[in-house]
MIBA-158653 format. One record per residue (C-alpha): x, y, z. Coordinates in steps of 0.25 Angstrom, whole numbers, padded with zeros to 4 digits, always signed. Last residue first. Layout:
N
XYZ...
***
This chain:
221
+0014+0008-0042+0018+0022-0047+0032+0026-0044+0037+0036-0034+0037+0024-0024+0050+0019-0030+0054+0014-0016+0068+0014-0018+0075+0028-0021+0066+0035-0011+0056+0042-0020+0061+0035-0033+0062+0044-0045+0078+0042-0044+0076+0028-0051+0084+0033-0063+0083+0021-0073+0070+0027-0077+0077+0039-0083+0086+0030-0091+0073+0023-0096+0067+0036-0099+0078+0041-0109+0078+0027-0116+0064+0027-0118+0061+0041-0123+0058+0038-0137+0054+0024-0136+0041+0027-0127+0033+0015-0132+0031+0007-0120+0032+0020-0110+0043+0021-0101+0042+0016-0088+0039+0025-0075+0025+0018-0073+0032+0005-0072+0041+0008-0059+0031+0004-0049+0027-0009-0054+0015-0011-0064+0001-0019-0064-0008-0021-0075+0001-0018-0086-0003-0010-0098+0003-0015-0111+0015-0008-0118+0024-0010-0106+0031+0001-0100+0045+0002-0102+0056+0004-0090+0065-0008-0094+0078-0009-0087+0077+0001-0075+0062+0002-0074+0061-0013-0075+0071-0015-0063+0062-0005-0055+0050-0013-0058+0056-0026-0055+0061-0022-0042+0046-0016-0039+0040-0030-0044+0049-0037-0035+0045-0030-0023+0030-0032-0026+0032-0047-0028+0040-0048-0015+0028-0041-0008+0019-0052-0014+0028-0063-0009+0031-0057+0005+0017-0052+0007+0011-0067+0004+0021-0074+0013+0018-0064+0025+0004-0064+0022+0004-0079+0022+0012-0079+0036+0001-0068+0041-0010-0078+0037-0003-0090+0044-0001-0082+0057-0015-0077+0058-0020-0065+0052-0030-0055+0059-0018-0049+0066-0012-0041+0054+0002-0039+0057+0007-0049+0047+0000-0041+0035+0011-0031+0036+0022-0038+0028+0027-0028+0018+0038-0031+0008+0036-0021-0003+0041-0007+0002+0051-0015+0012+0058-0020+0000+0063-0008-0005+0065-0008-0020+0080-0004-0024+0082+0009-0031+0088+0005-0044+0103+0009-0046+0105-0002-0057+0116-0009-0050+0109-0009-0036+0096-0012-0042+0102-0025-0049+0109-0030-0036+0099-0028-0026+0087-0031-0033+0092-0042-0040+0097-0049-0027+0083-0045-0021+0075-0051-0032+0084-0065-0031+0080-0066-0017+0066-0062-0018+0064-0072-0029+0070-0083-0021+0061-0079-0009+0049-0079-0019+0053-0092-0025+0053-0099-0012+0040-0092-0006+0032-0097-0017+0031-0111-0010+0022-0104-0001+0010-0102-0011+0014-0115-0019+0015-0124-0008+0002-0119-0001-0006-0119-0014-0012-0133-0012-0016-0130+0002-0023-0118-0002-0030-0125-0014-0034-0136-0005-0041-0127+0006-0039-0121+0020-0025-0117+0019-0020-0115+0033-0020-0105+0044-0032-0098+0039-0041-0109+0044-0036-0108+0059-0043-0094+0059-0055-0100+0063-0049-0104+0077-0049-0089+0080-0037-0083+0088-0041-0072+0098-0031-0061+0097-0039-0056+0084-0045-0044+0091-0033-0039+0097-0025-0040+0083-0037-0033+0076-0036-0021+0086-0021-0021+0084-0021-0021+0069-0032-0011+0069-0024-0002+0077-0012-0004+0068-0020-0001+0056-0027+0011+0063-0014+0018+0065-0010+0017+0051-0023+0023+0047-0022+0034+0059-0010+0038+0054-0015+0040+0039-0027+0047+0045-0019+0056+0053-0011+0060+0041-0024+0063+0032-0029+0071+0044-0017+0079+0044-0017+0082+0030-0032+0086+0030-0029+0095+0042-0018+0102+0034-0026+0103+0022-0038+0109+0030-0029+0119+0037-0024+0124+0024-0038+0125+0018-0041+0134+0030-0029+0142+0029-0032+0145+0015-0046+0148+0018-0041+0158+0029-0032+0164+0019-0042+0166+0009-0052+0171+0019-0042+0182+0024-0038+0186+0010-0053+0188+0007-0055+0197+0020-0042+0204+0017-0048+0208+0003-0061+0212+0008-0054+0221+0019-0046+0228+0009-0058+0230+0000-0065+0236+0011-0054+0245+0015-0053+0250+0002-0068+0254+0001-0067+0261+0015-0055+0268+0009-0063+0272-0004-0075+0276+0005-0067+0285+0014-0060+0292+0002-0074+0295-0004-0078+0300+0009-0066+0309+0010-0069+0314-0004
***
C-alpha cells in the first residue's frame, strides 16, 4: 500500500515537473520573440536615422569634392542647341500665367473653402525646394530647378484644391477608368450608385476624416 502511494506521488511530481518545464519553455520562447521584435523595431528606427544622416553626409562630401570648378561645366549654363534657344521665351514666359493663376487660385482657396468649411490645403506640403542644396549643380541649373519645382508643385497644389472642391460639389466617379486621380477620388460615389447618392454626398461634405483637418493624408494618392 505504501509503495503504491509512493509511486502515485512520484508520478504526480513527474507530471508537475513536465508541465512546469513546458510552461517555462513557452515563456522563454515568448520573451525571445518579444526581444526579437524590440530589436527589429530598434534596427528600423536606427536605419531611418542613418538614411537621413547619410543624405547630409553625402551632400557635405560631394560639396568638398566639387569645390574645384570645372571649365567643362560652362556648357550647362546656356542652351547649346537651336531648339533650346527657340524654346527659351516659351519656357520662361510661362512664369507670368503661372503667377496670375496662383494668385487667382489662392483667392478662391481662401474664400470658397472658408465658406464651404472645407479644410484648406497646406502649401508647405506641396511647395518643396530641396534641389537647391545639391552641390553638383551650378547656379544656372539650381535656378532652373527652382523654376521647375515652383510650376510643377503649383500644379500638384492646384490639383489637391480642385480635388477637395470636386468632393464637395460633384463626388461621382467617372464611368471610364482614369489614368491618374487626385487624393479624394477614391472616396467618391460609384457612377451608377443612384440609390445612395444623396446620402453619401452629404457624408462626403463632412471632411472630419482628415487626420489633421488639412493635409488629407488619409486618402489614397
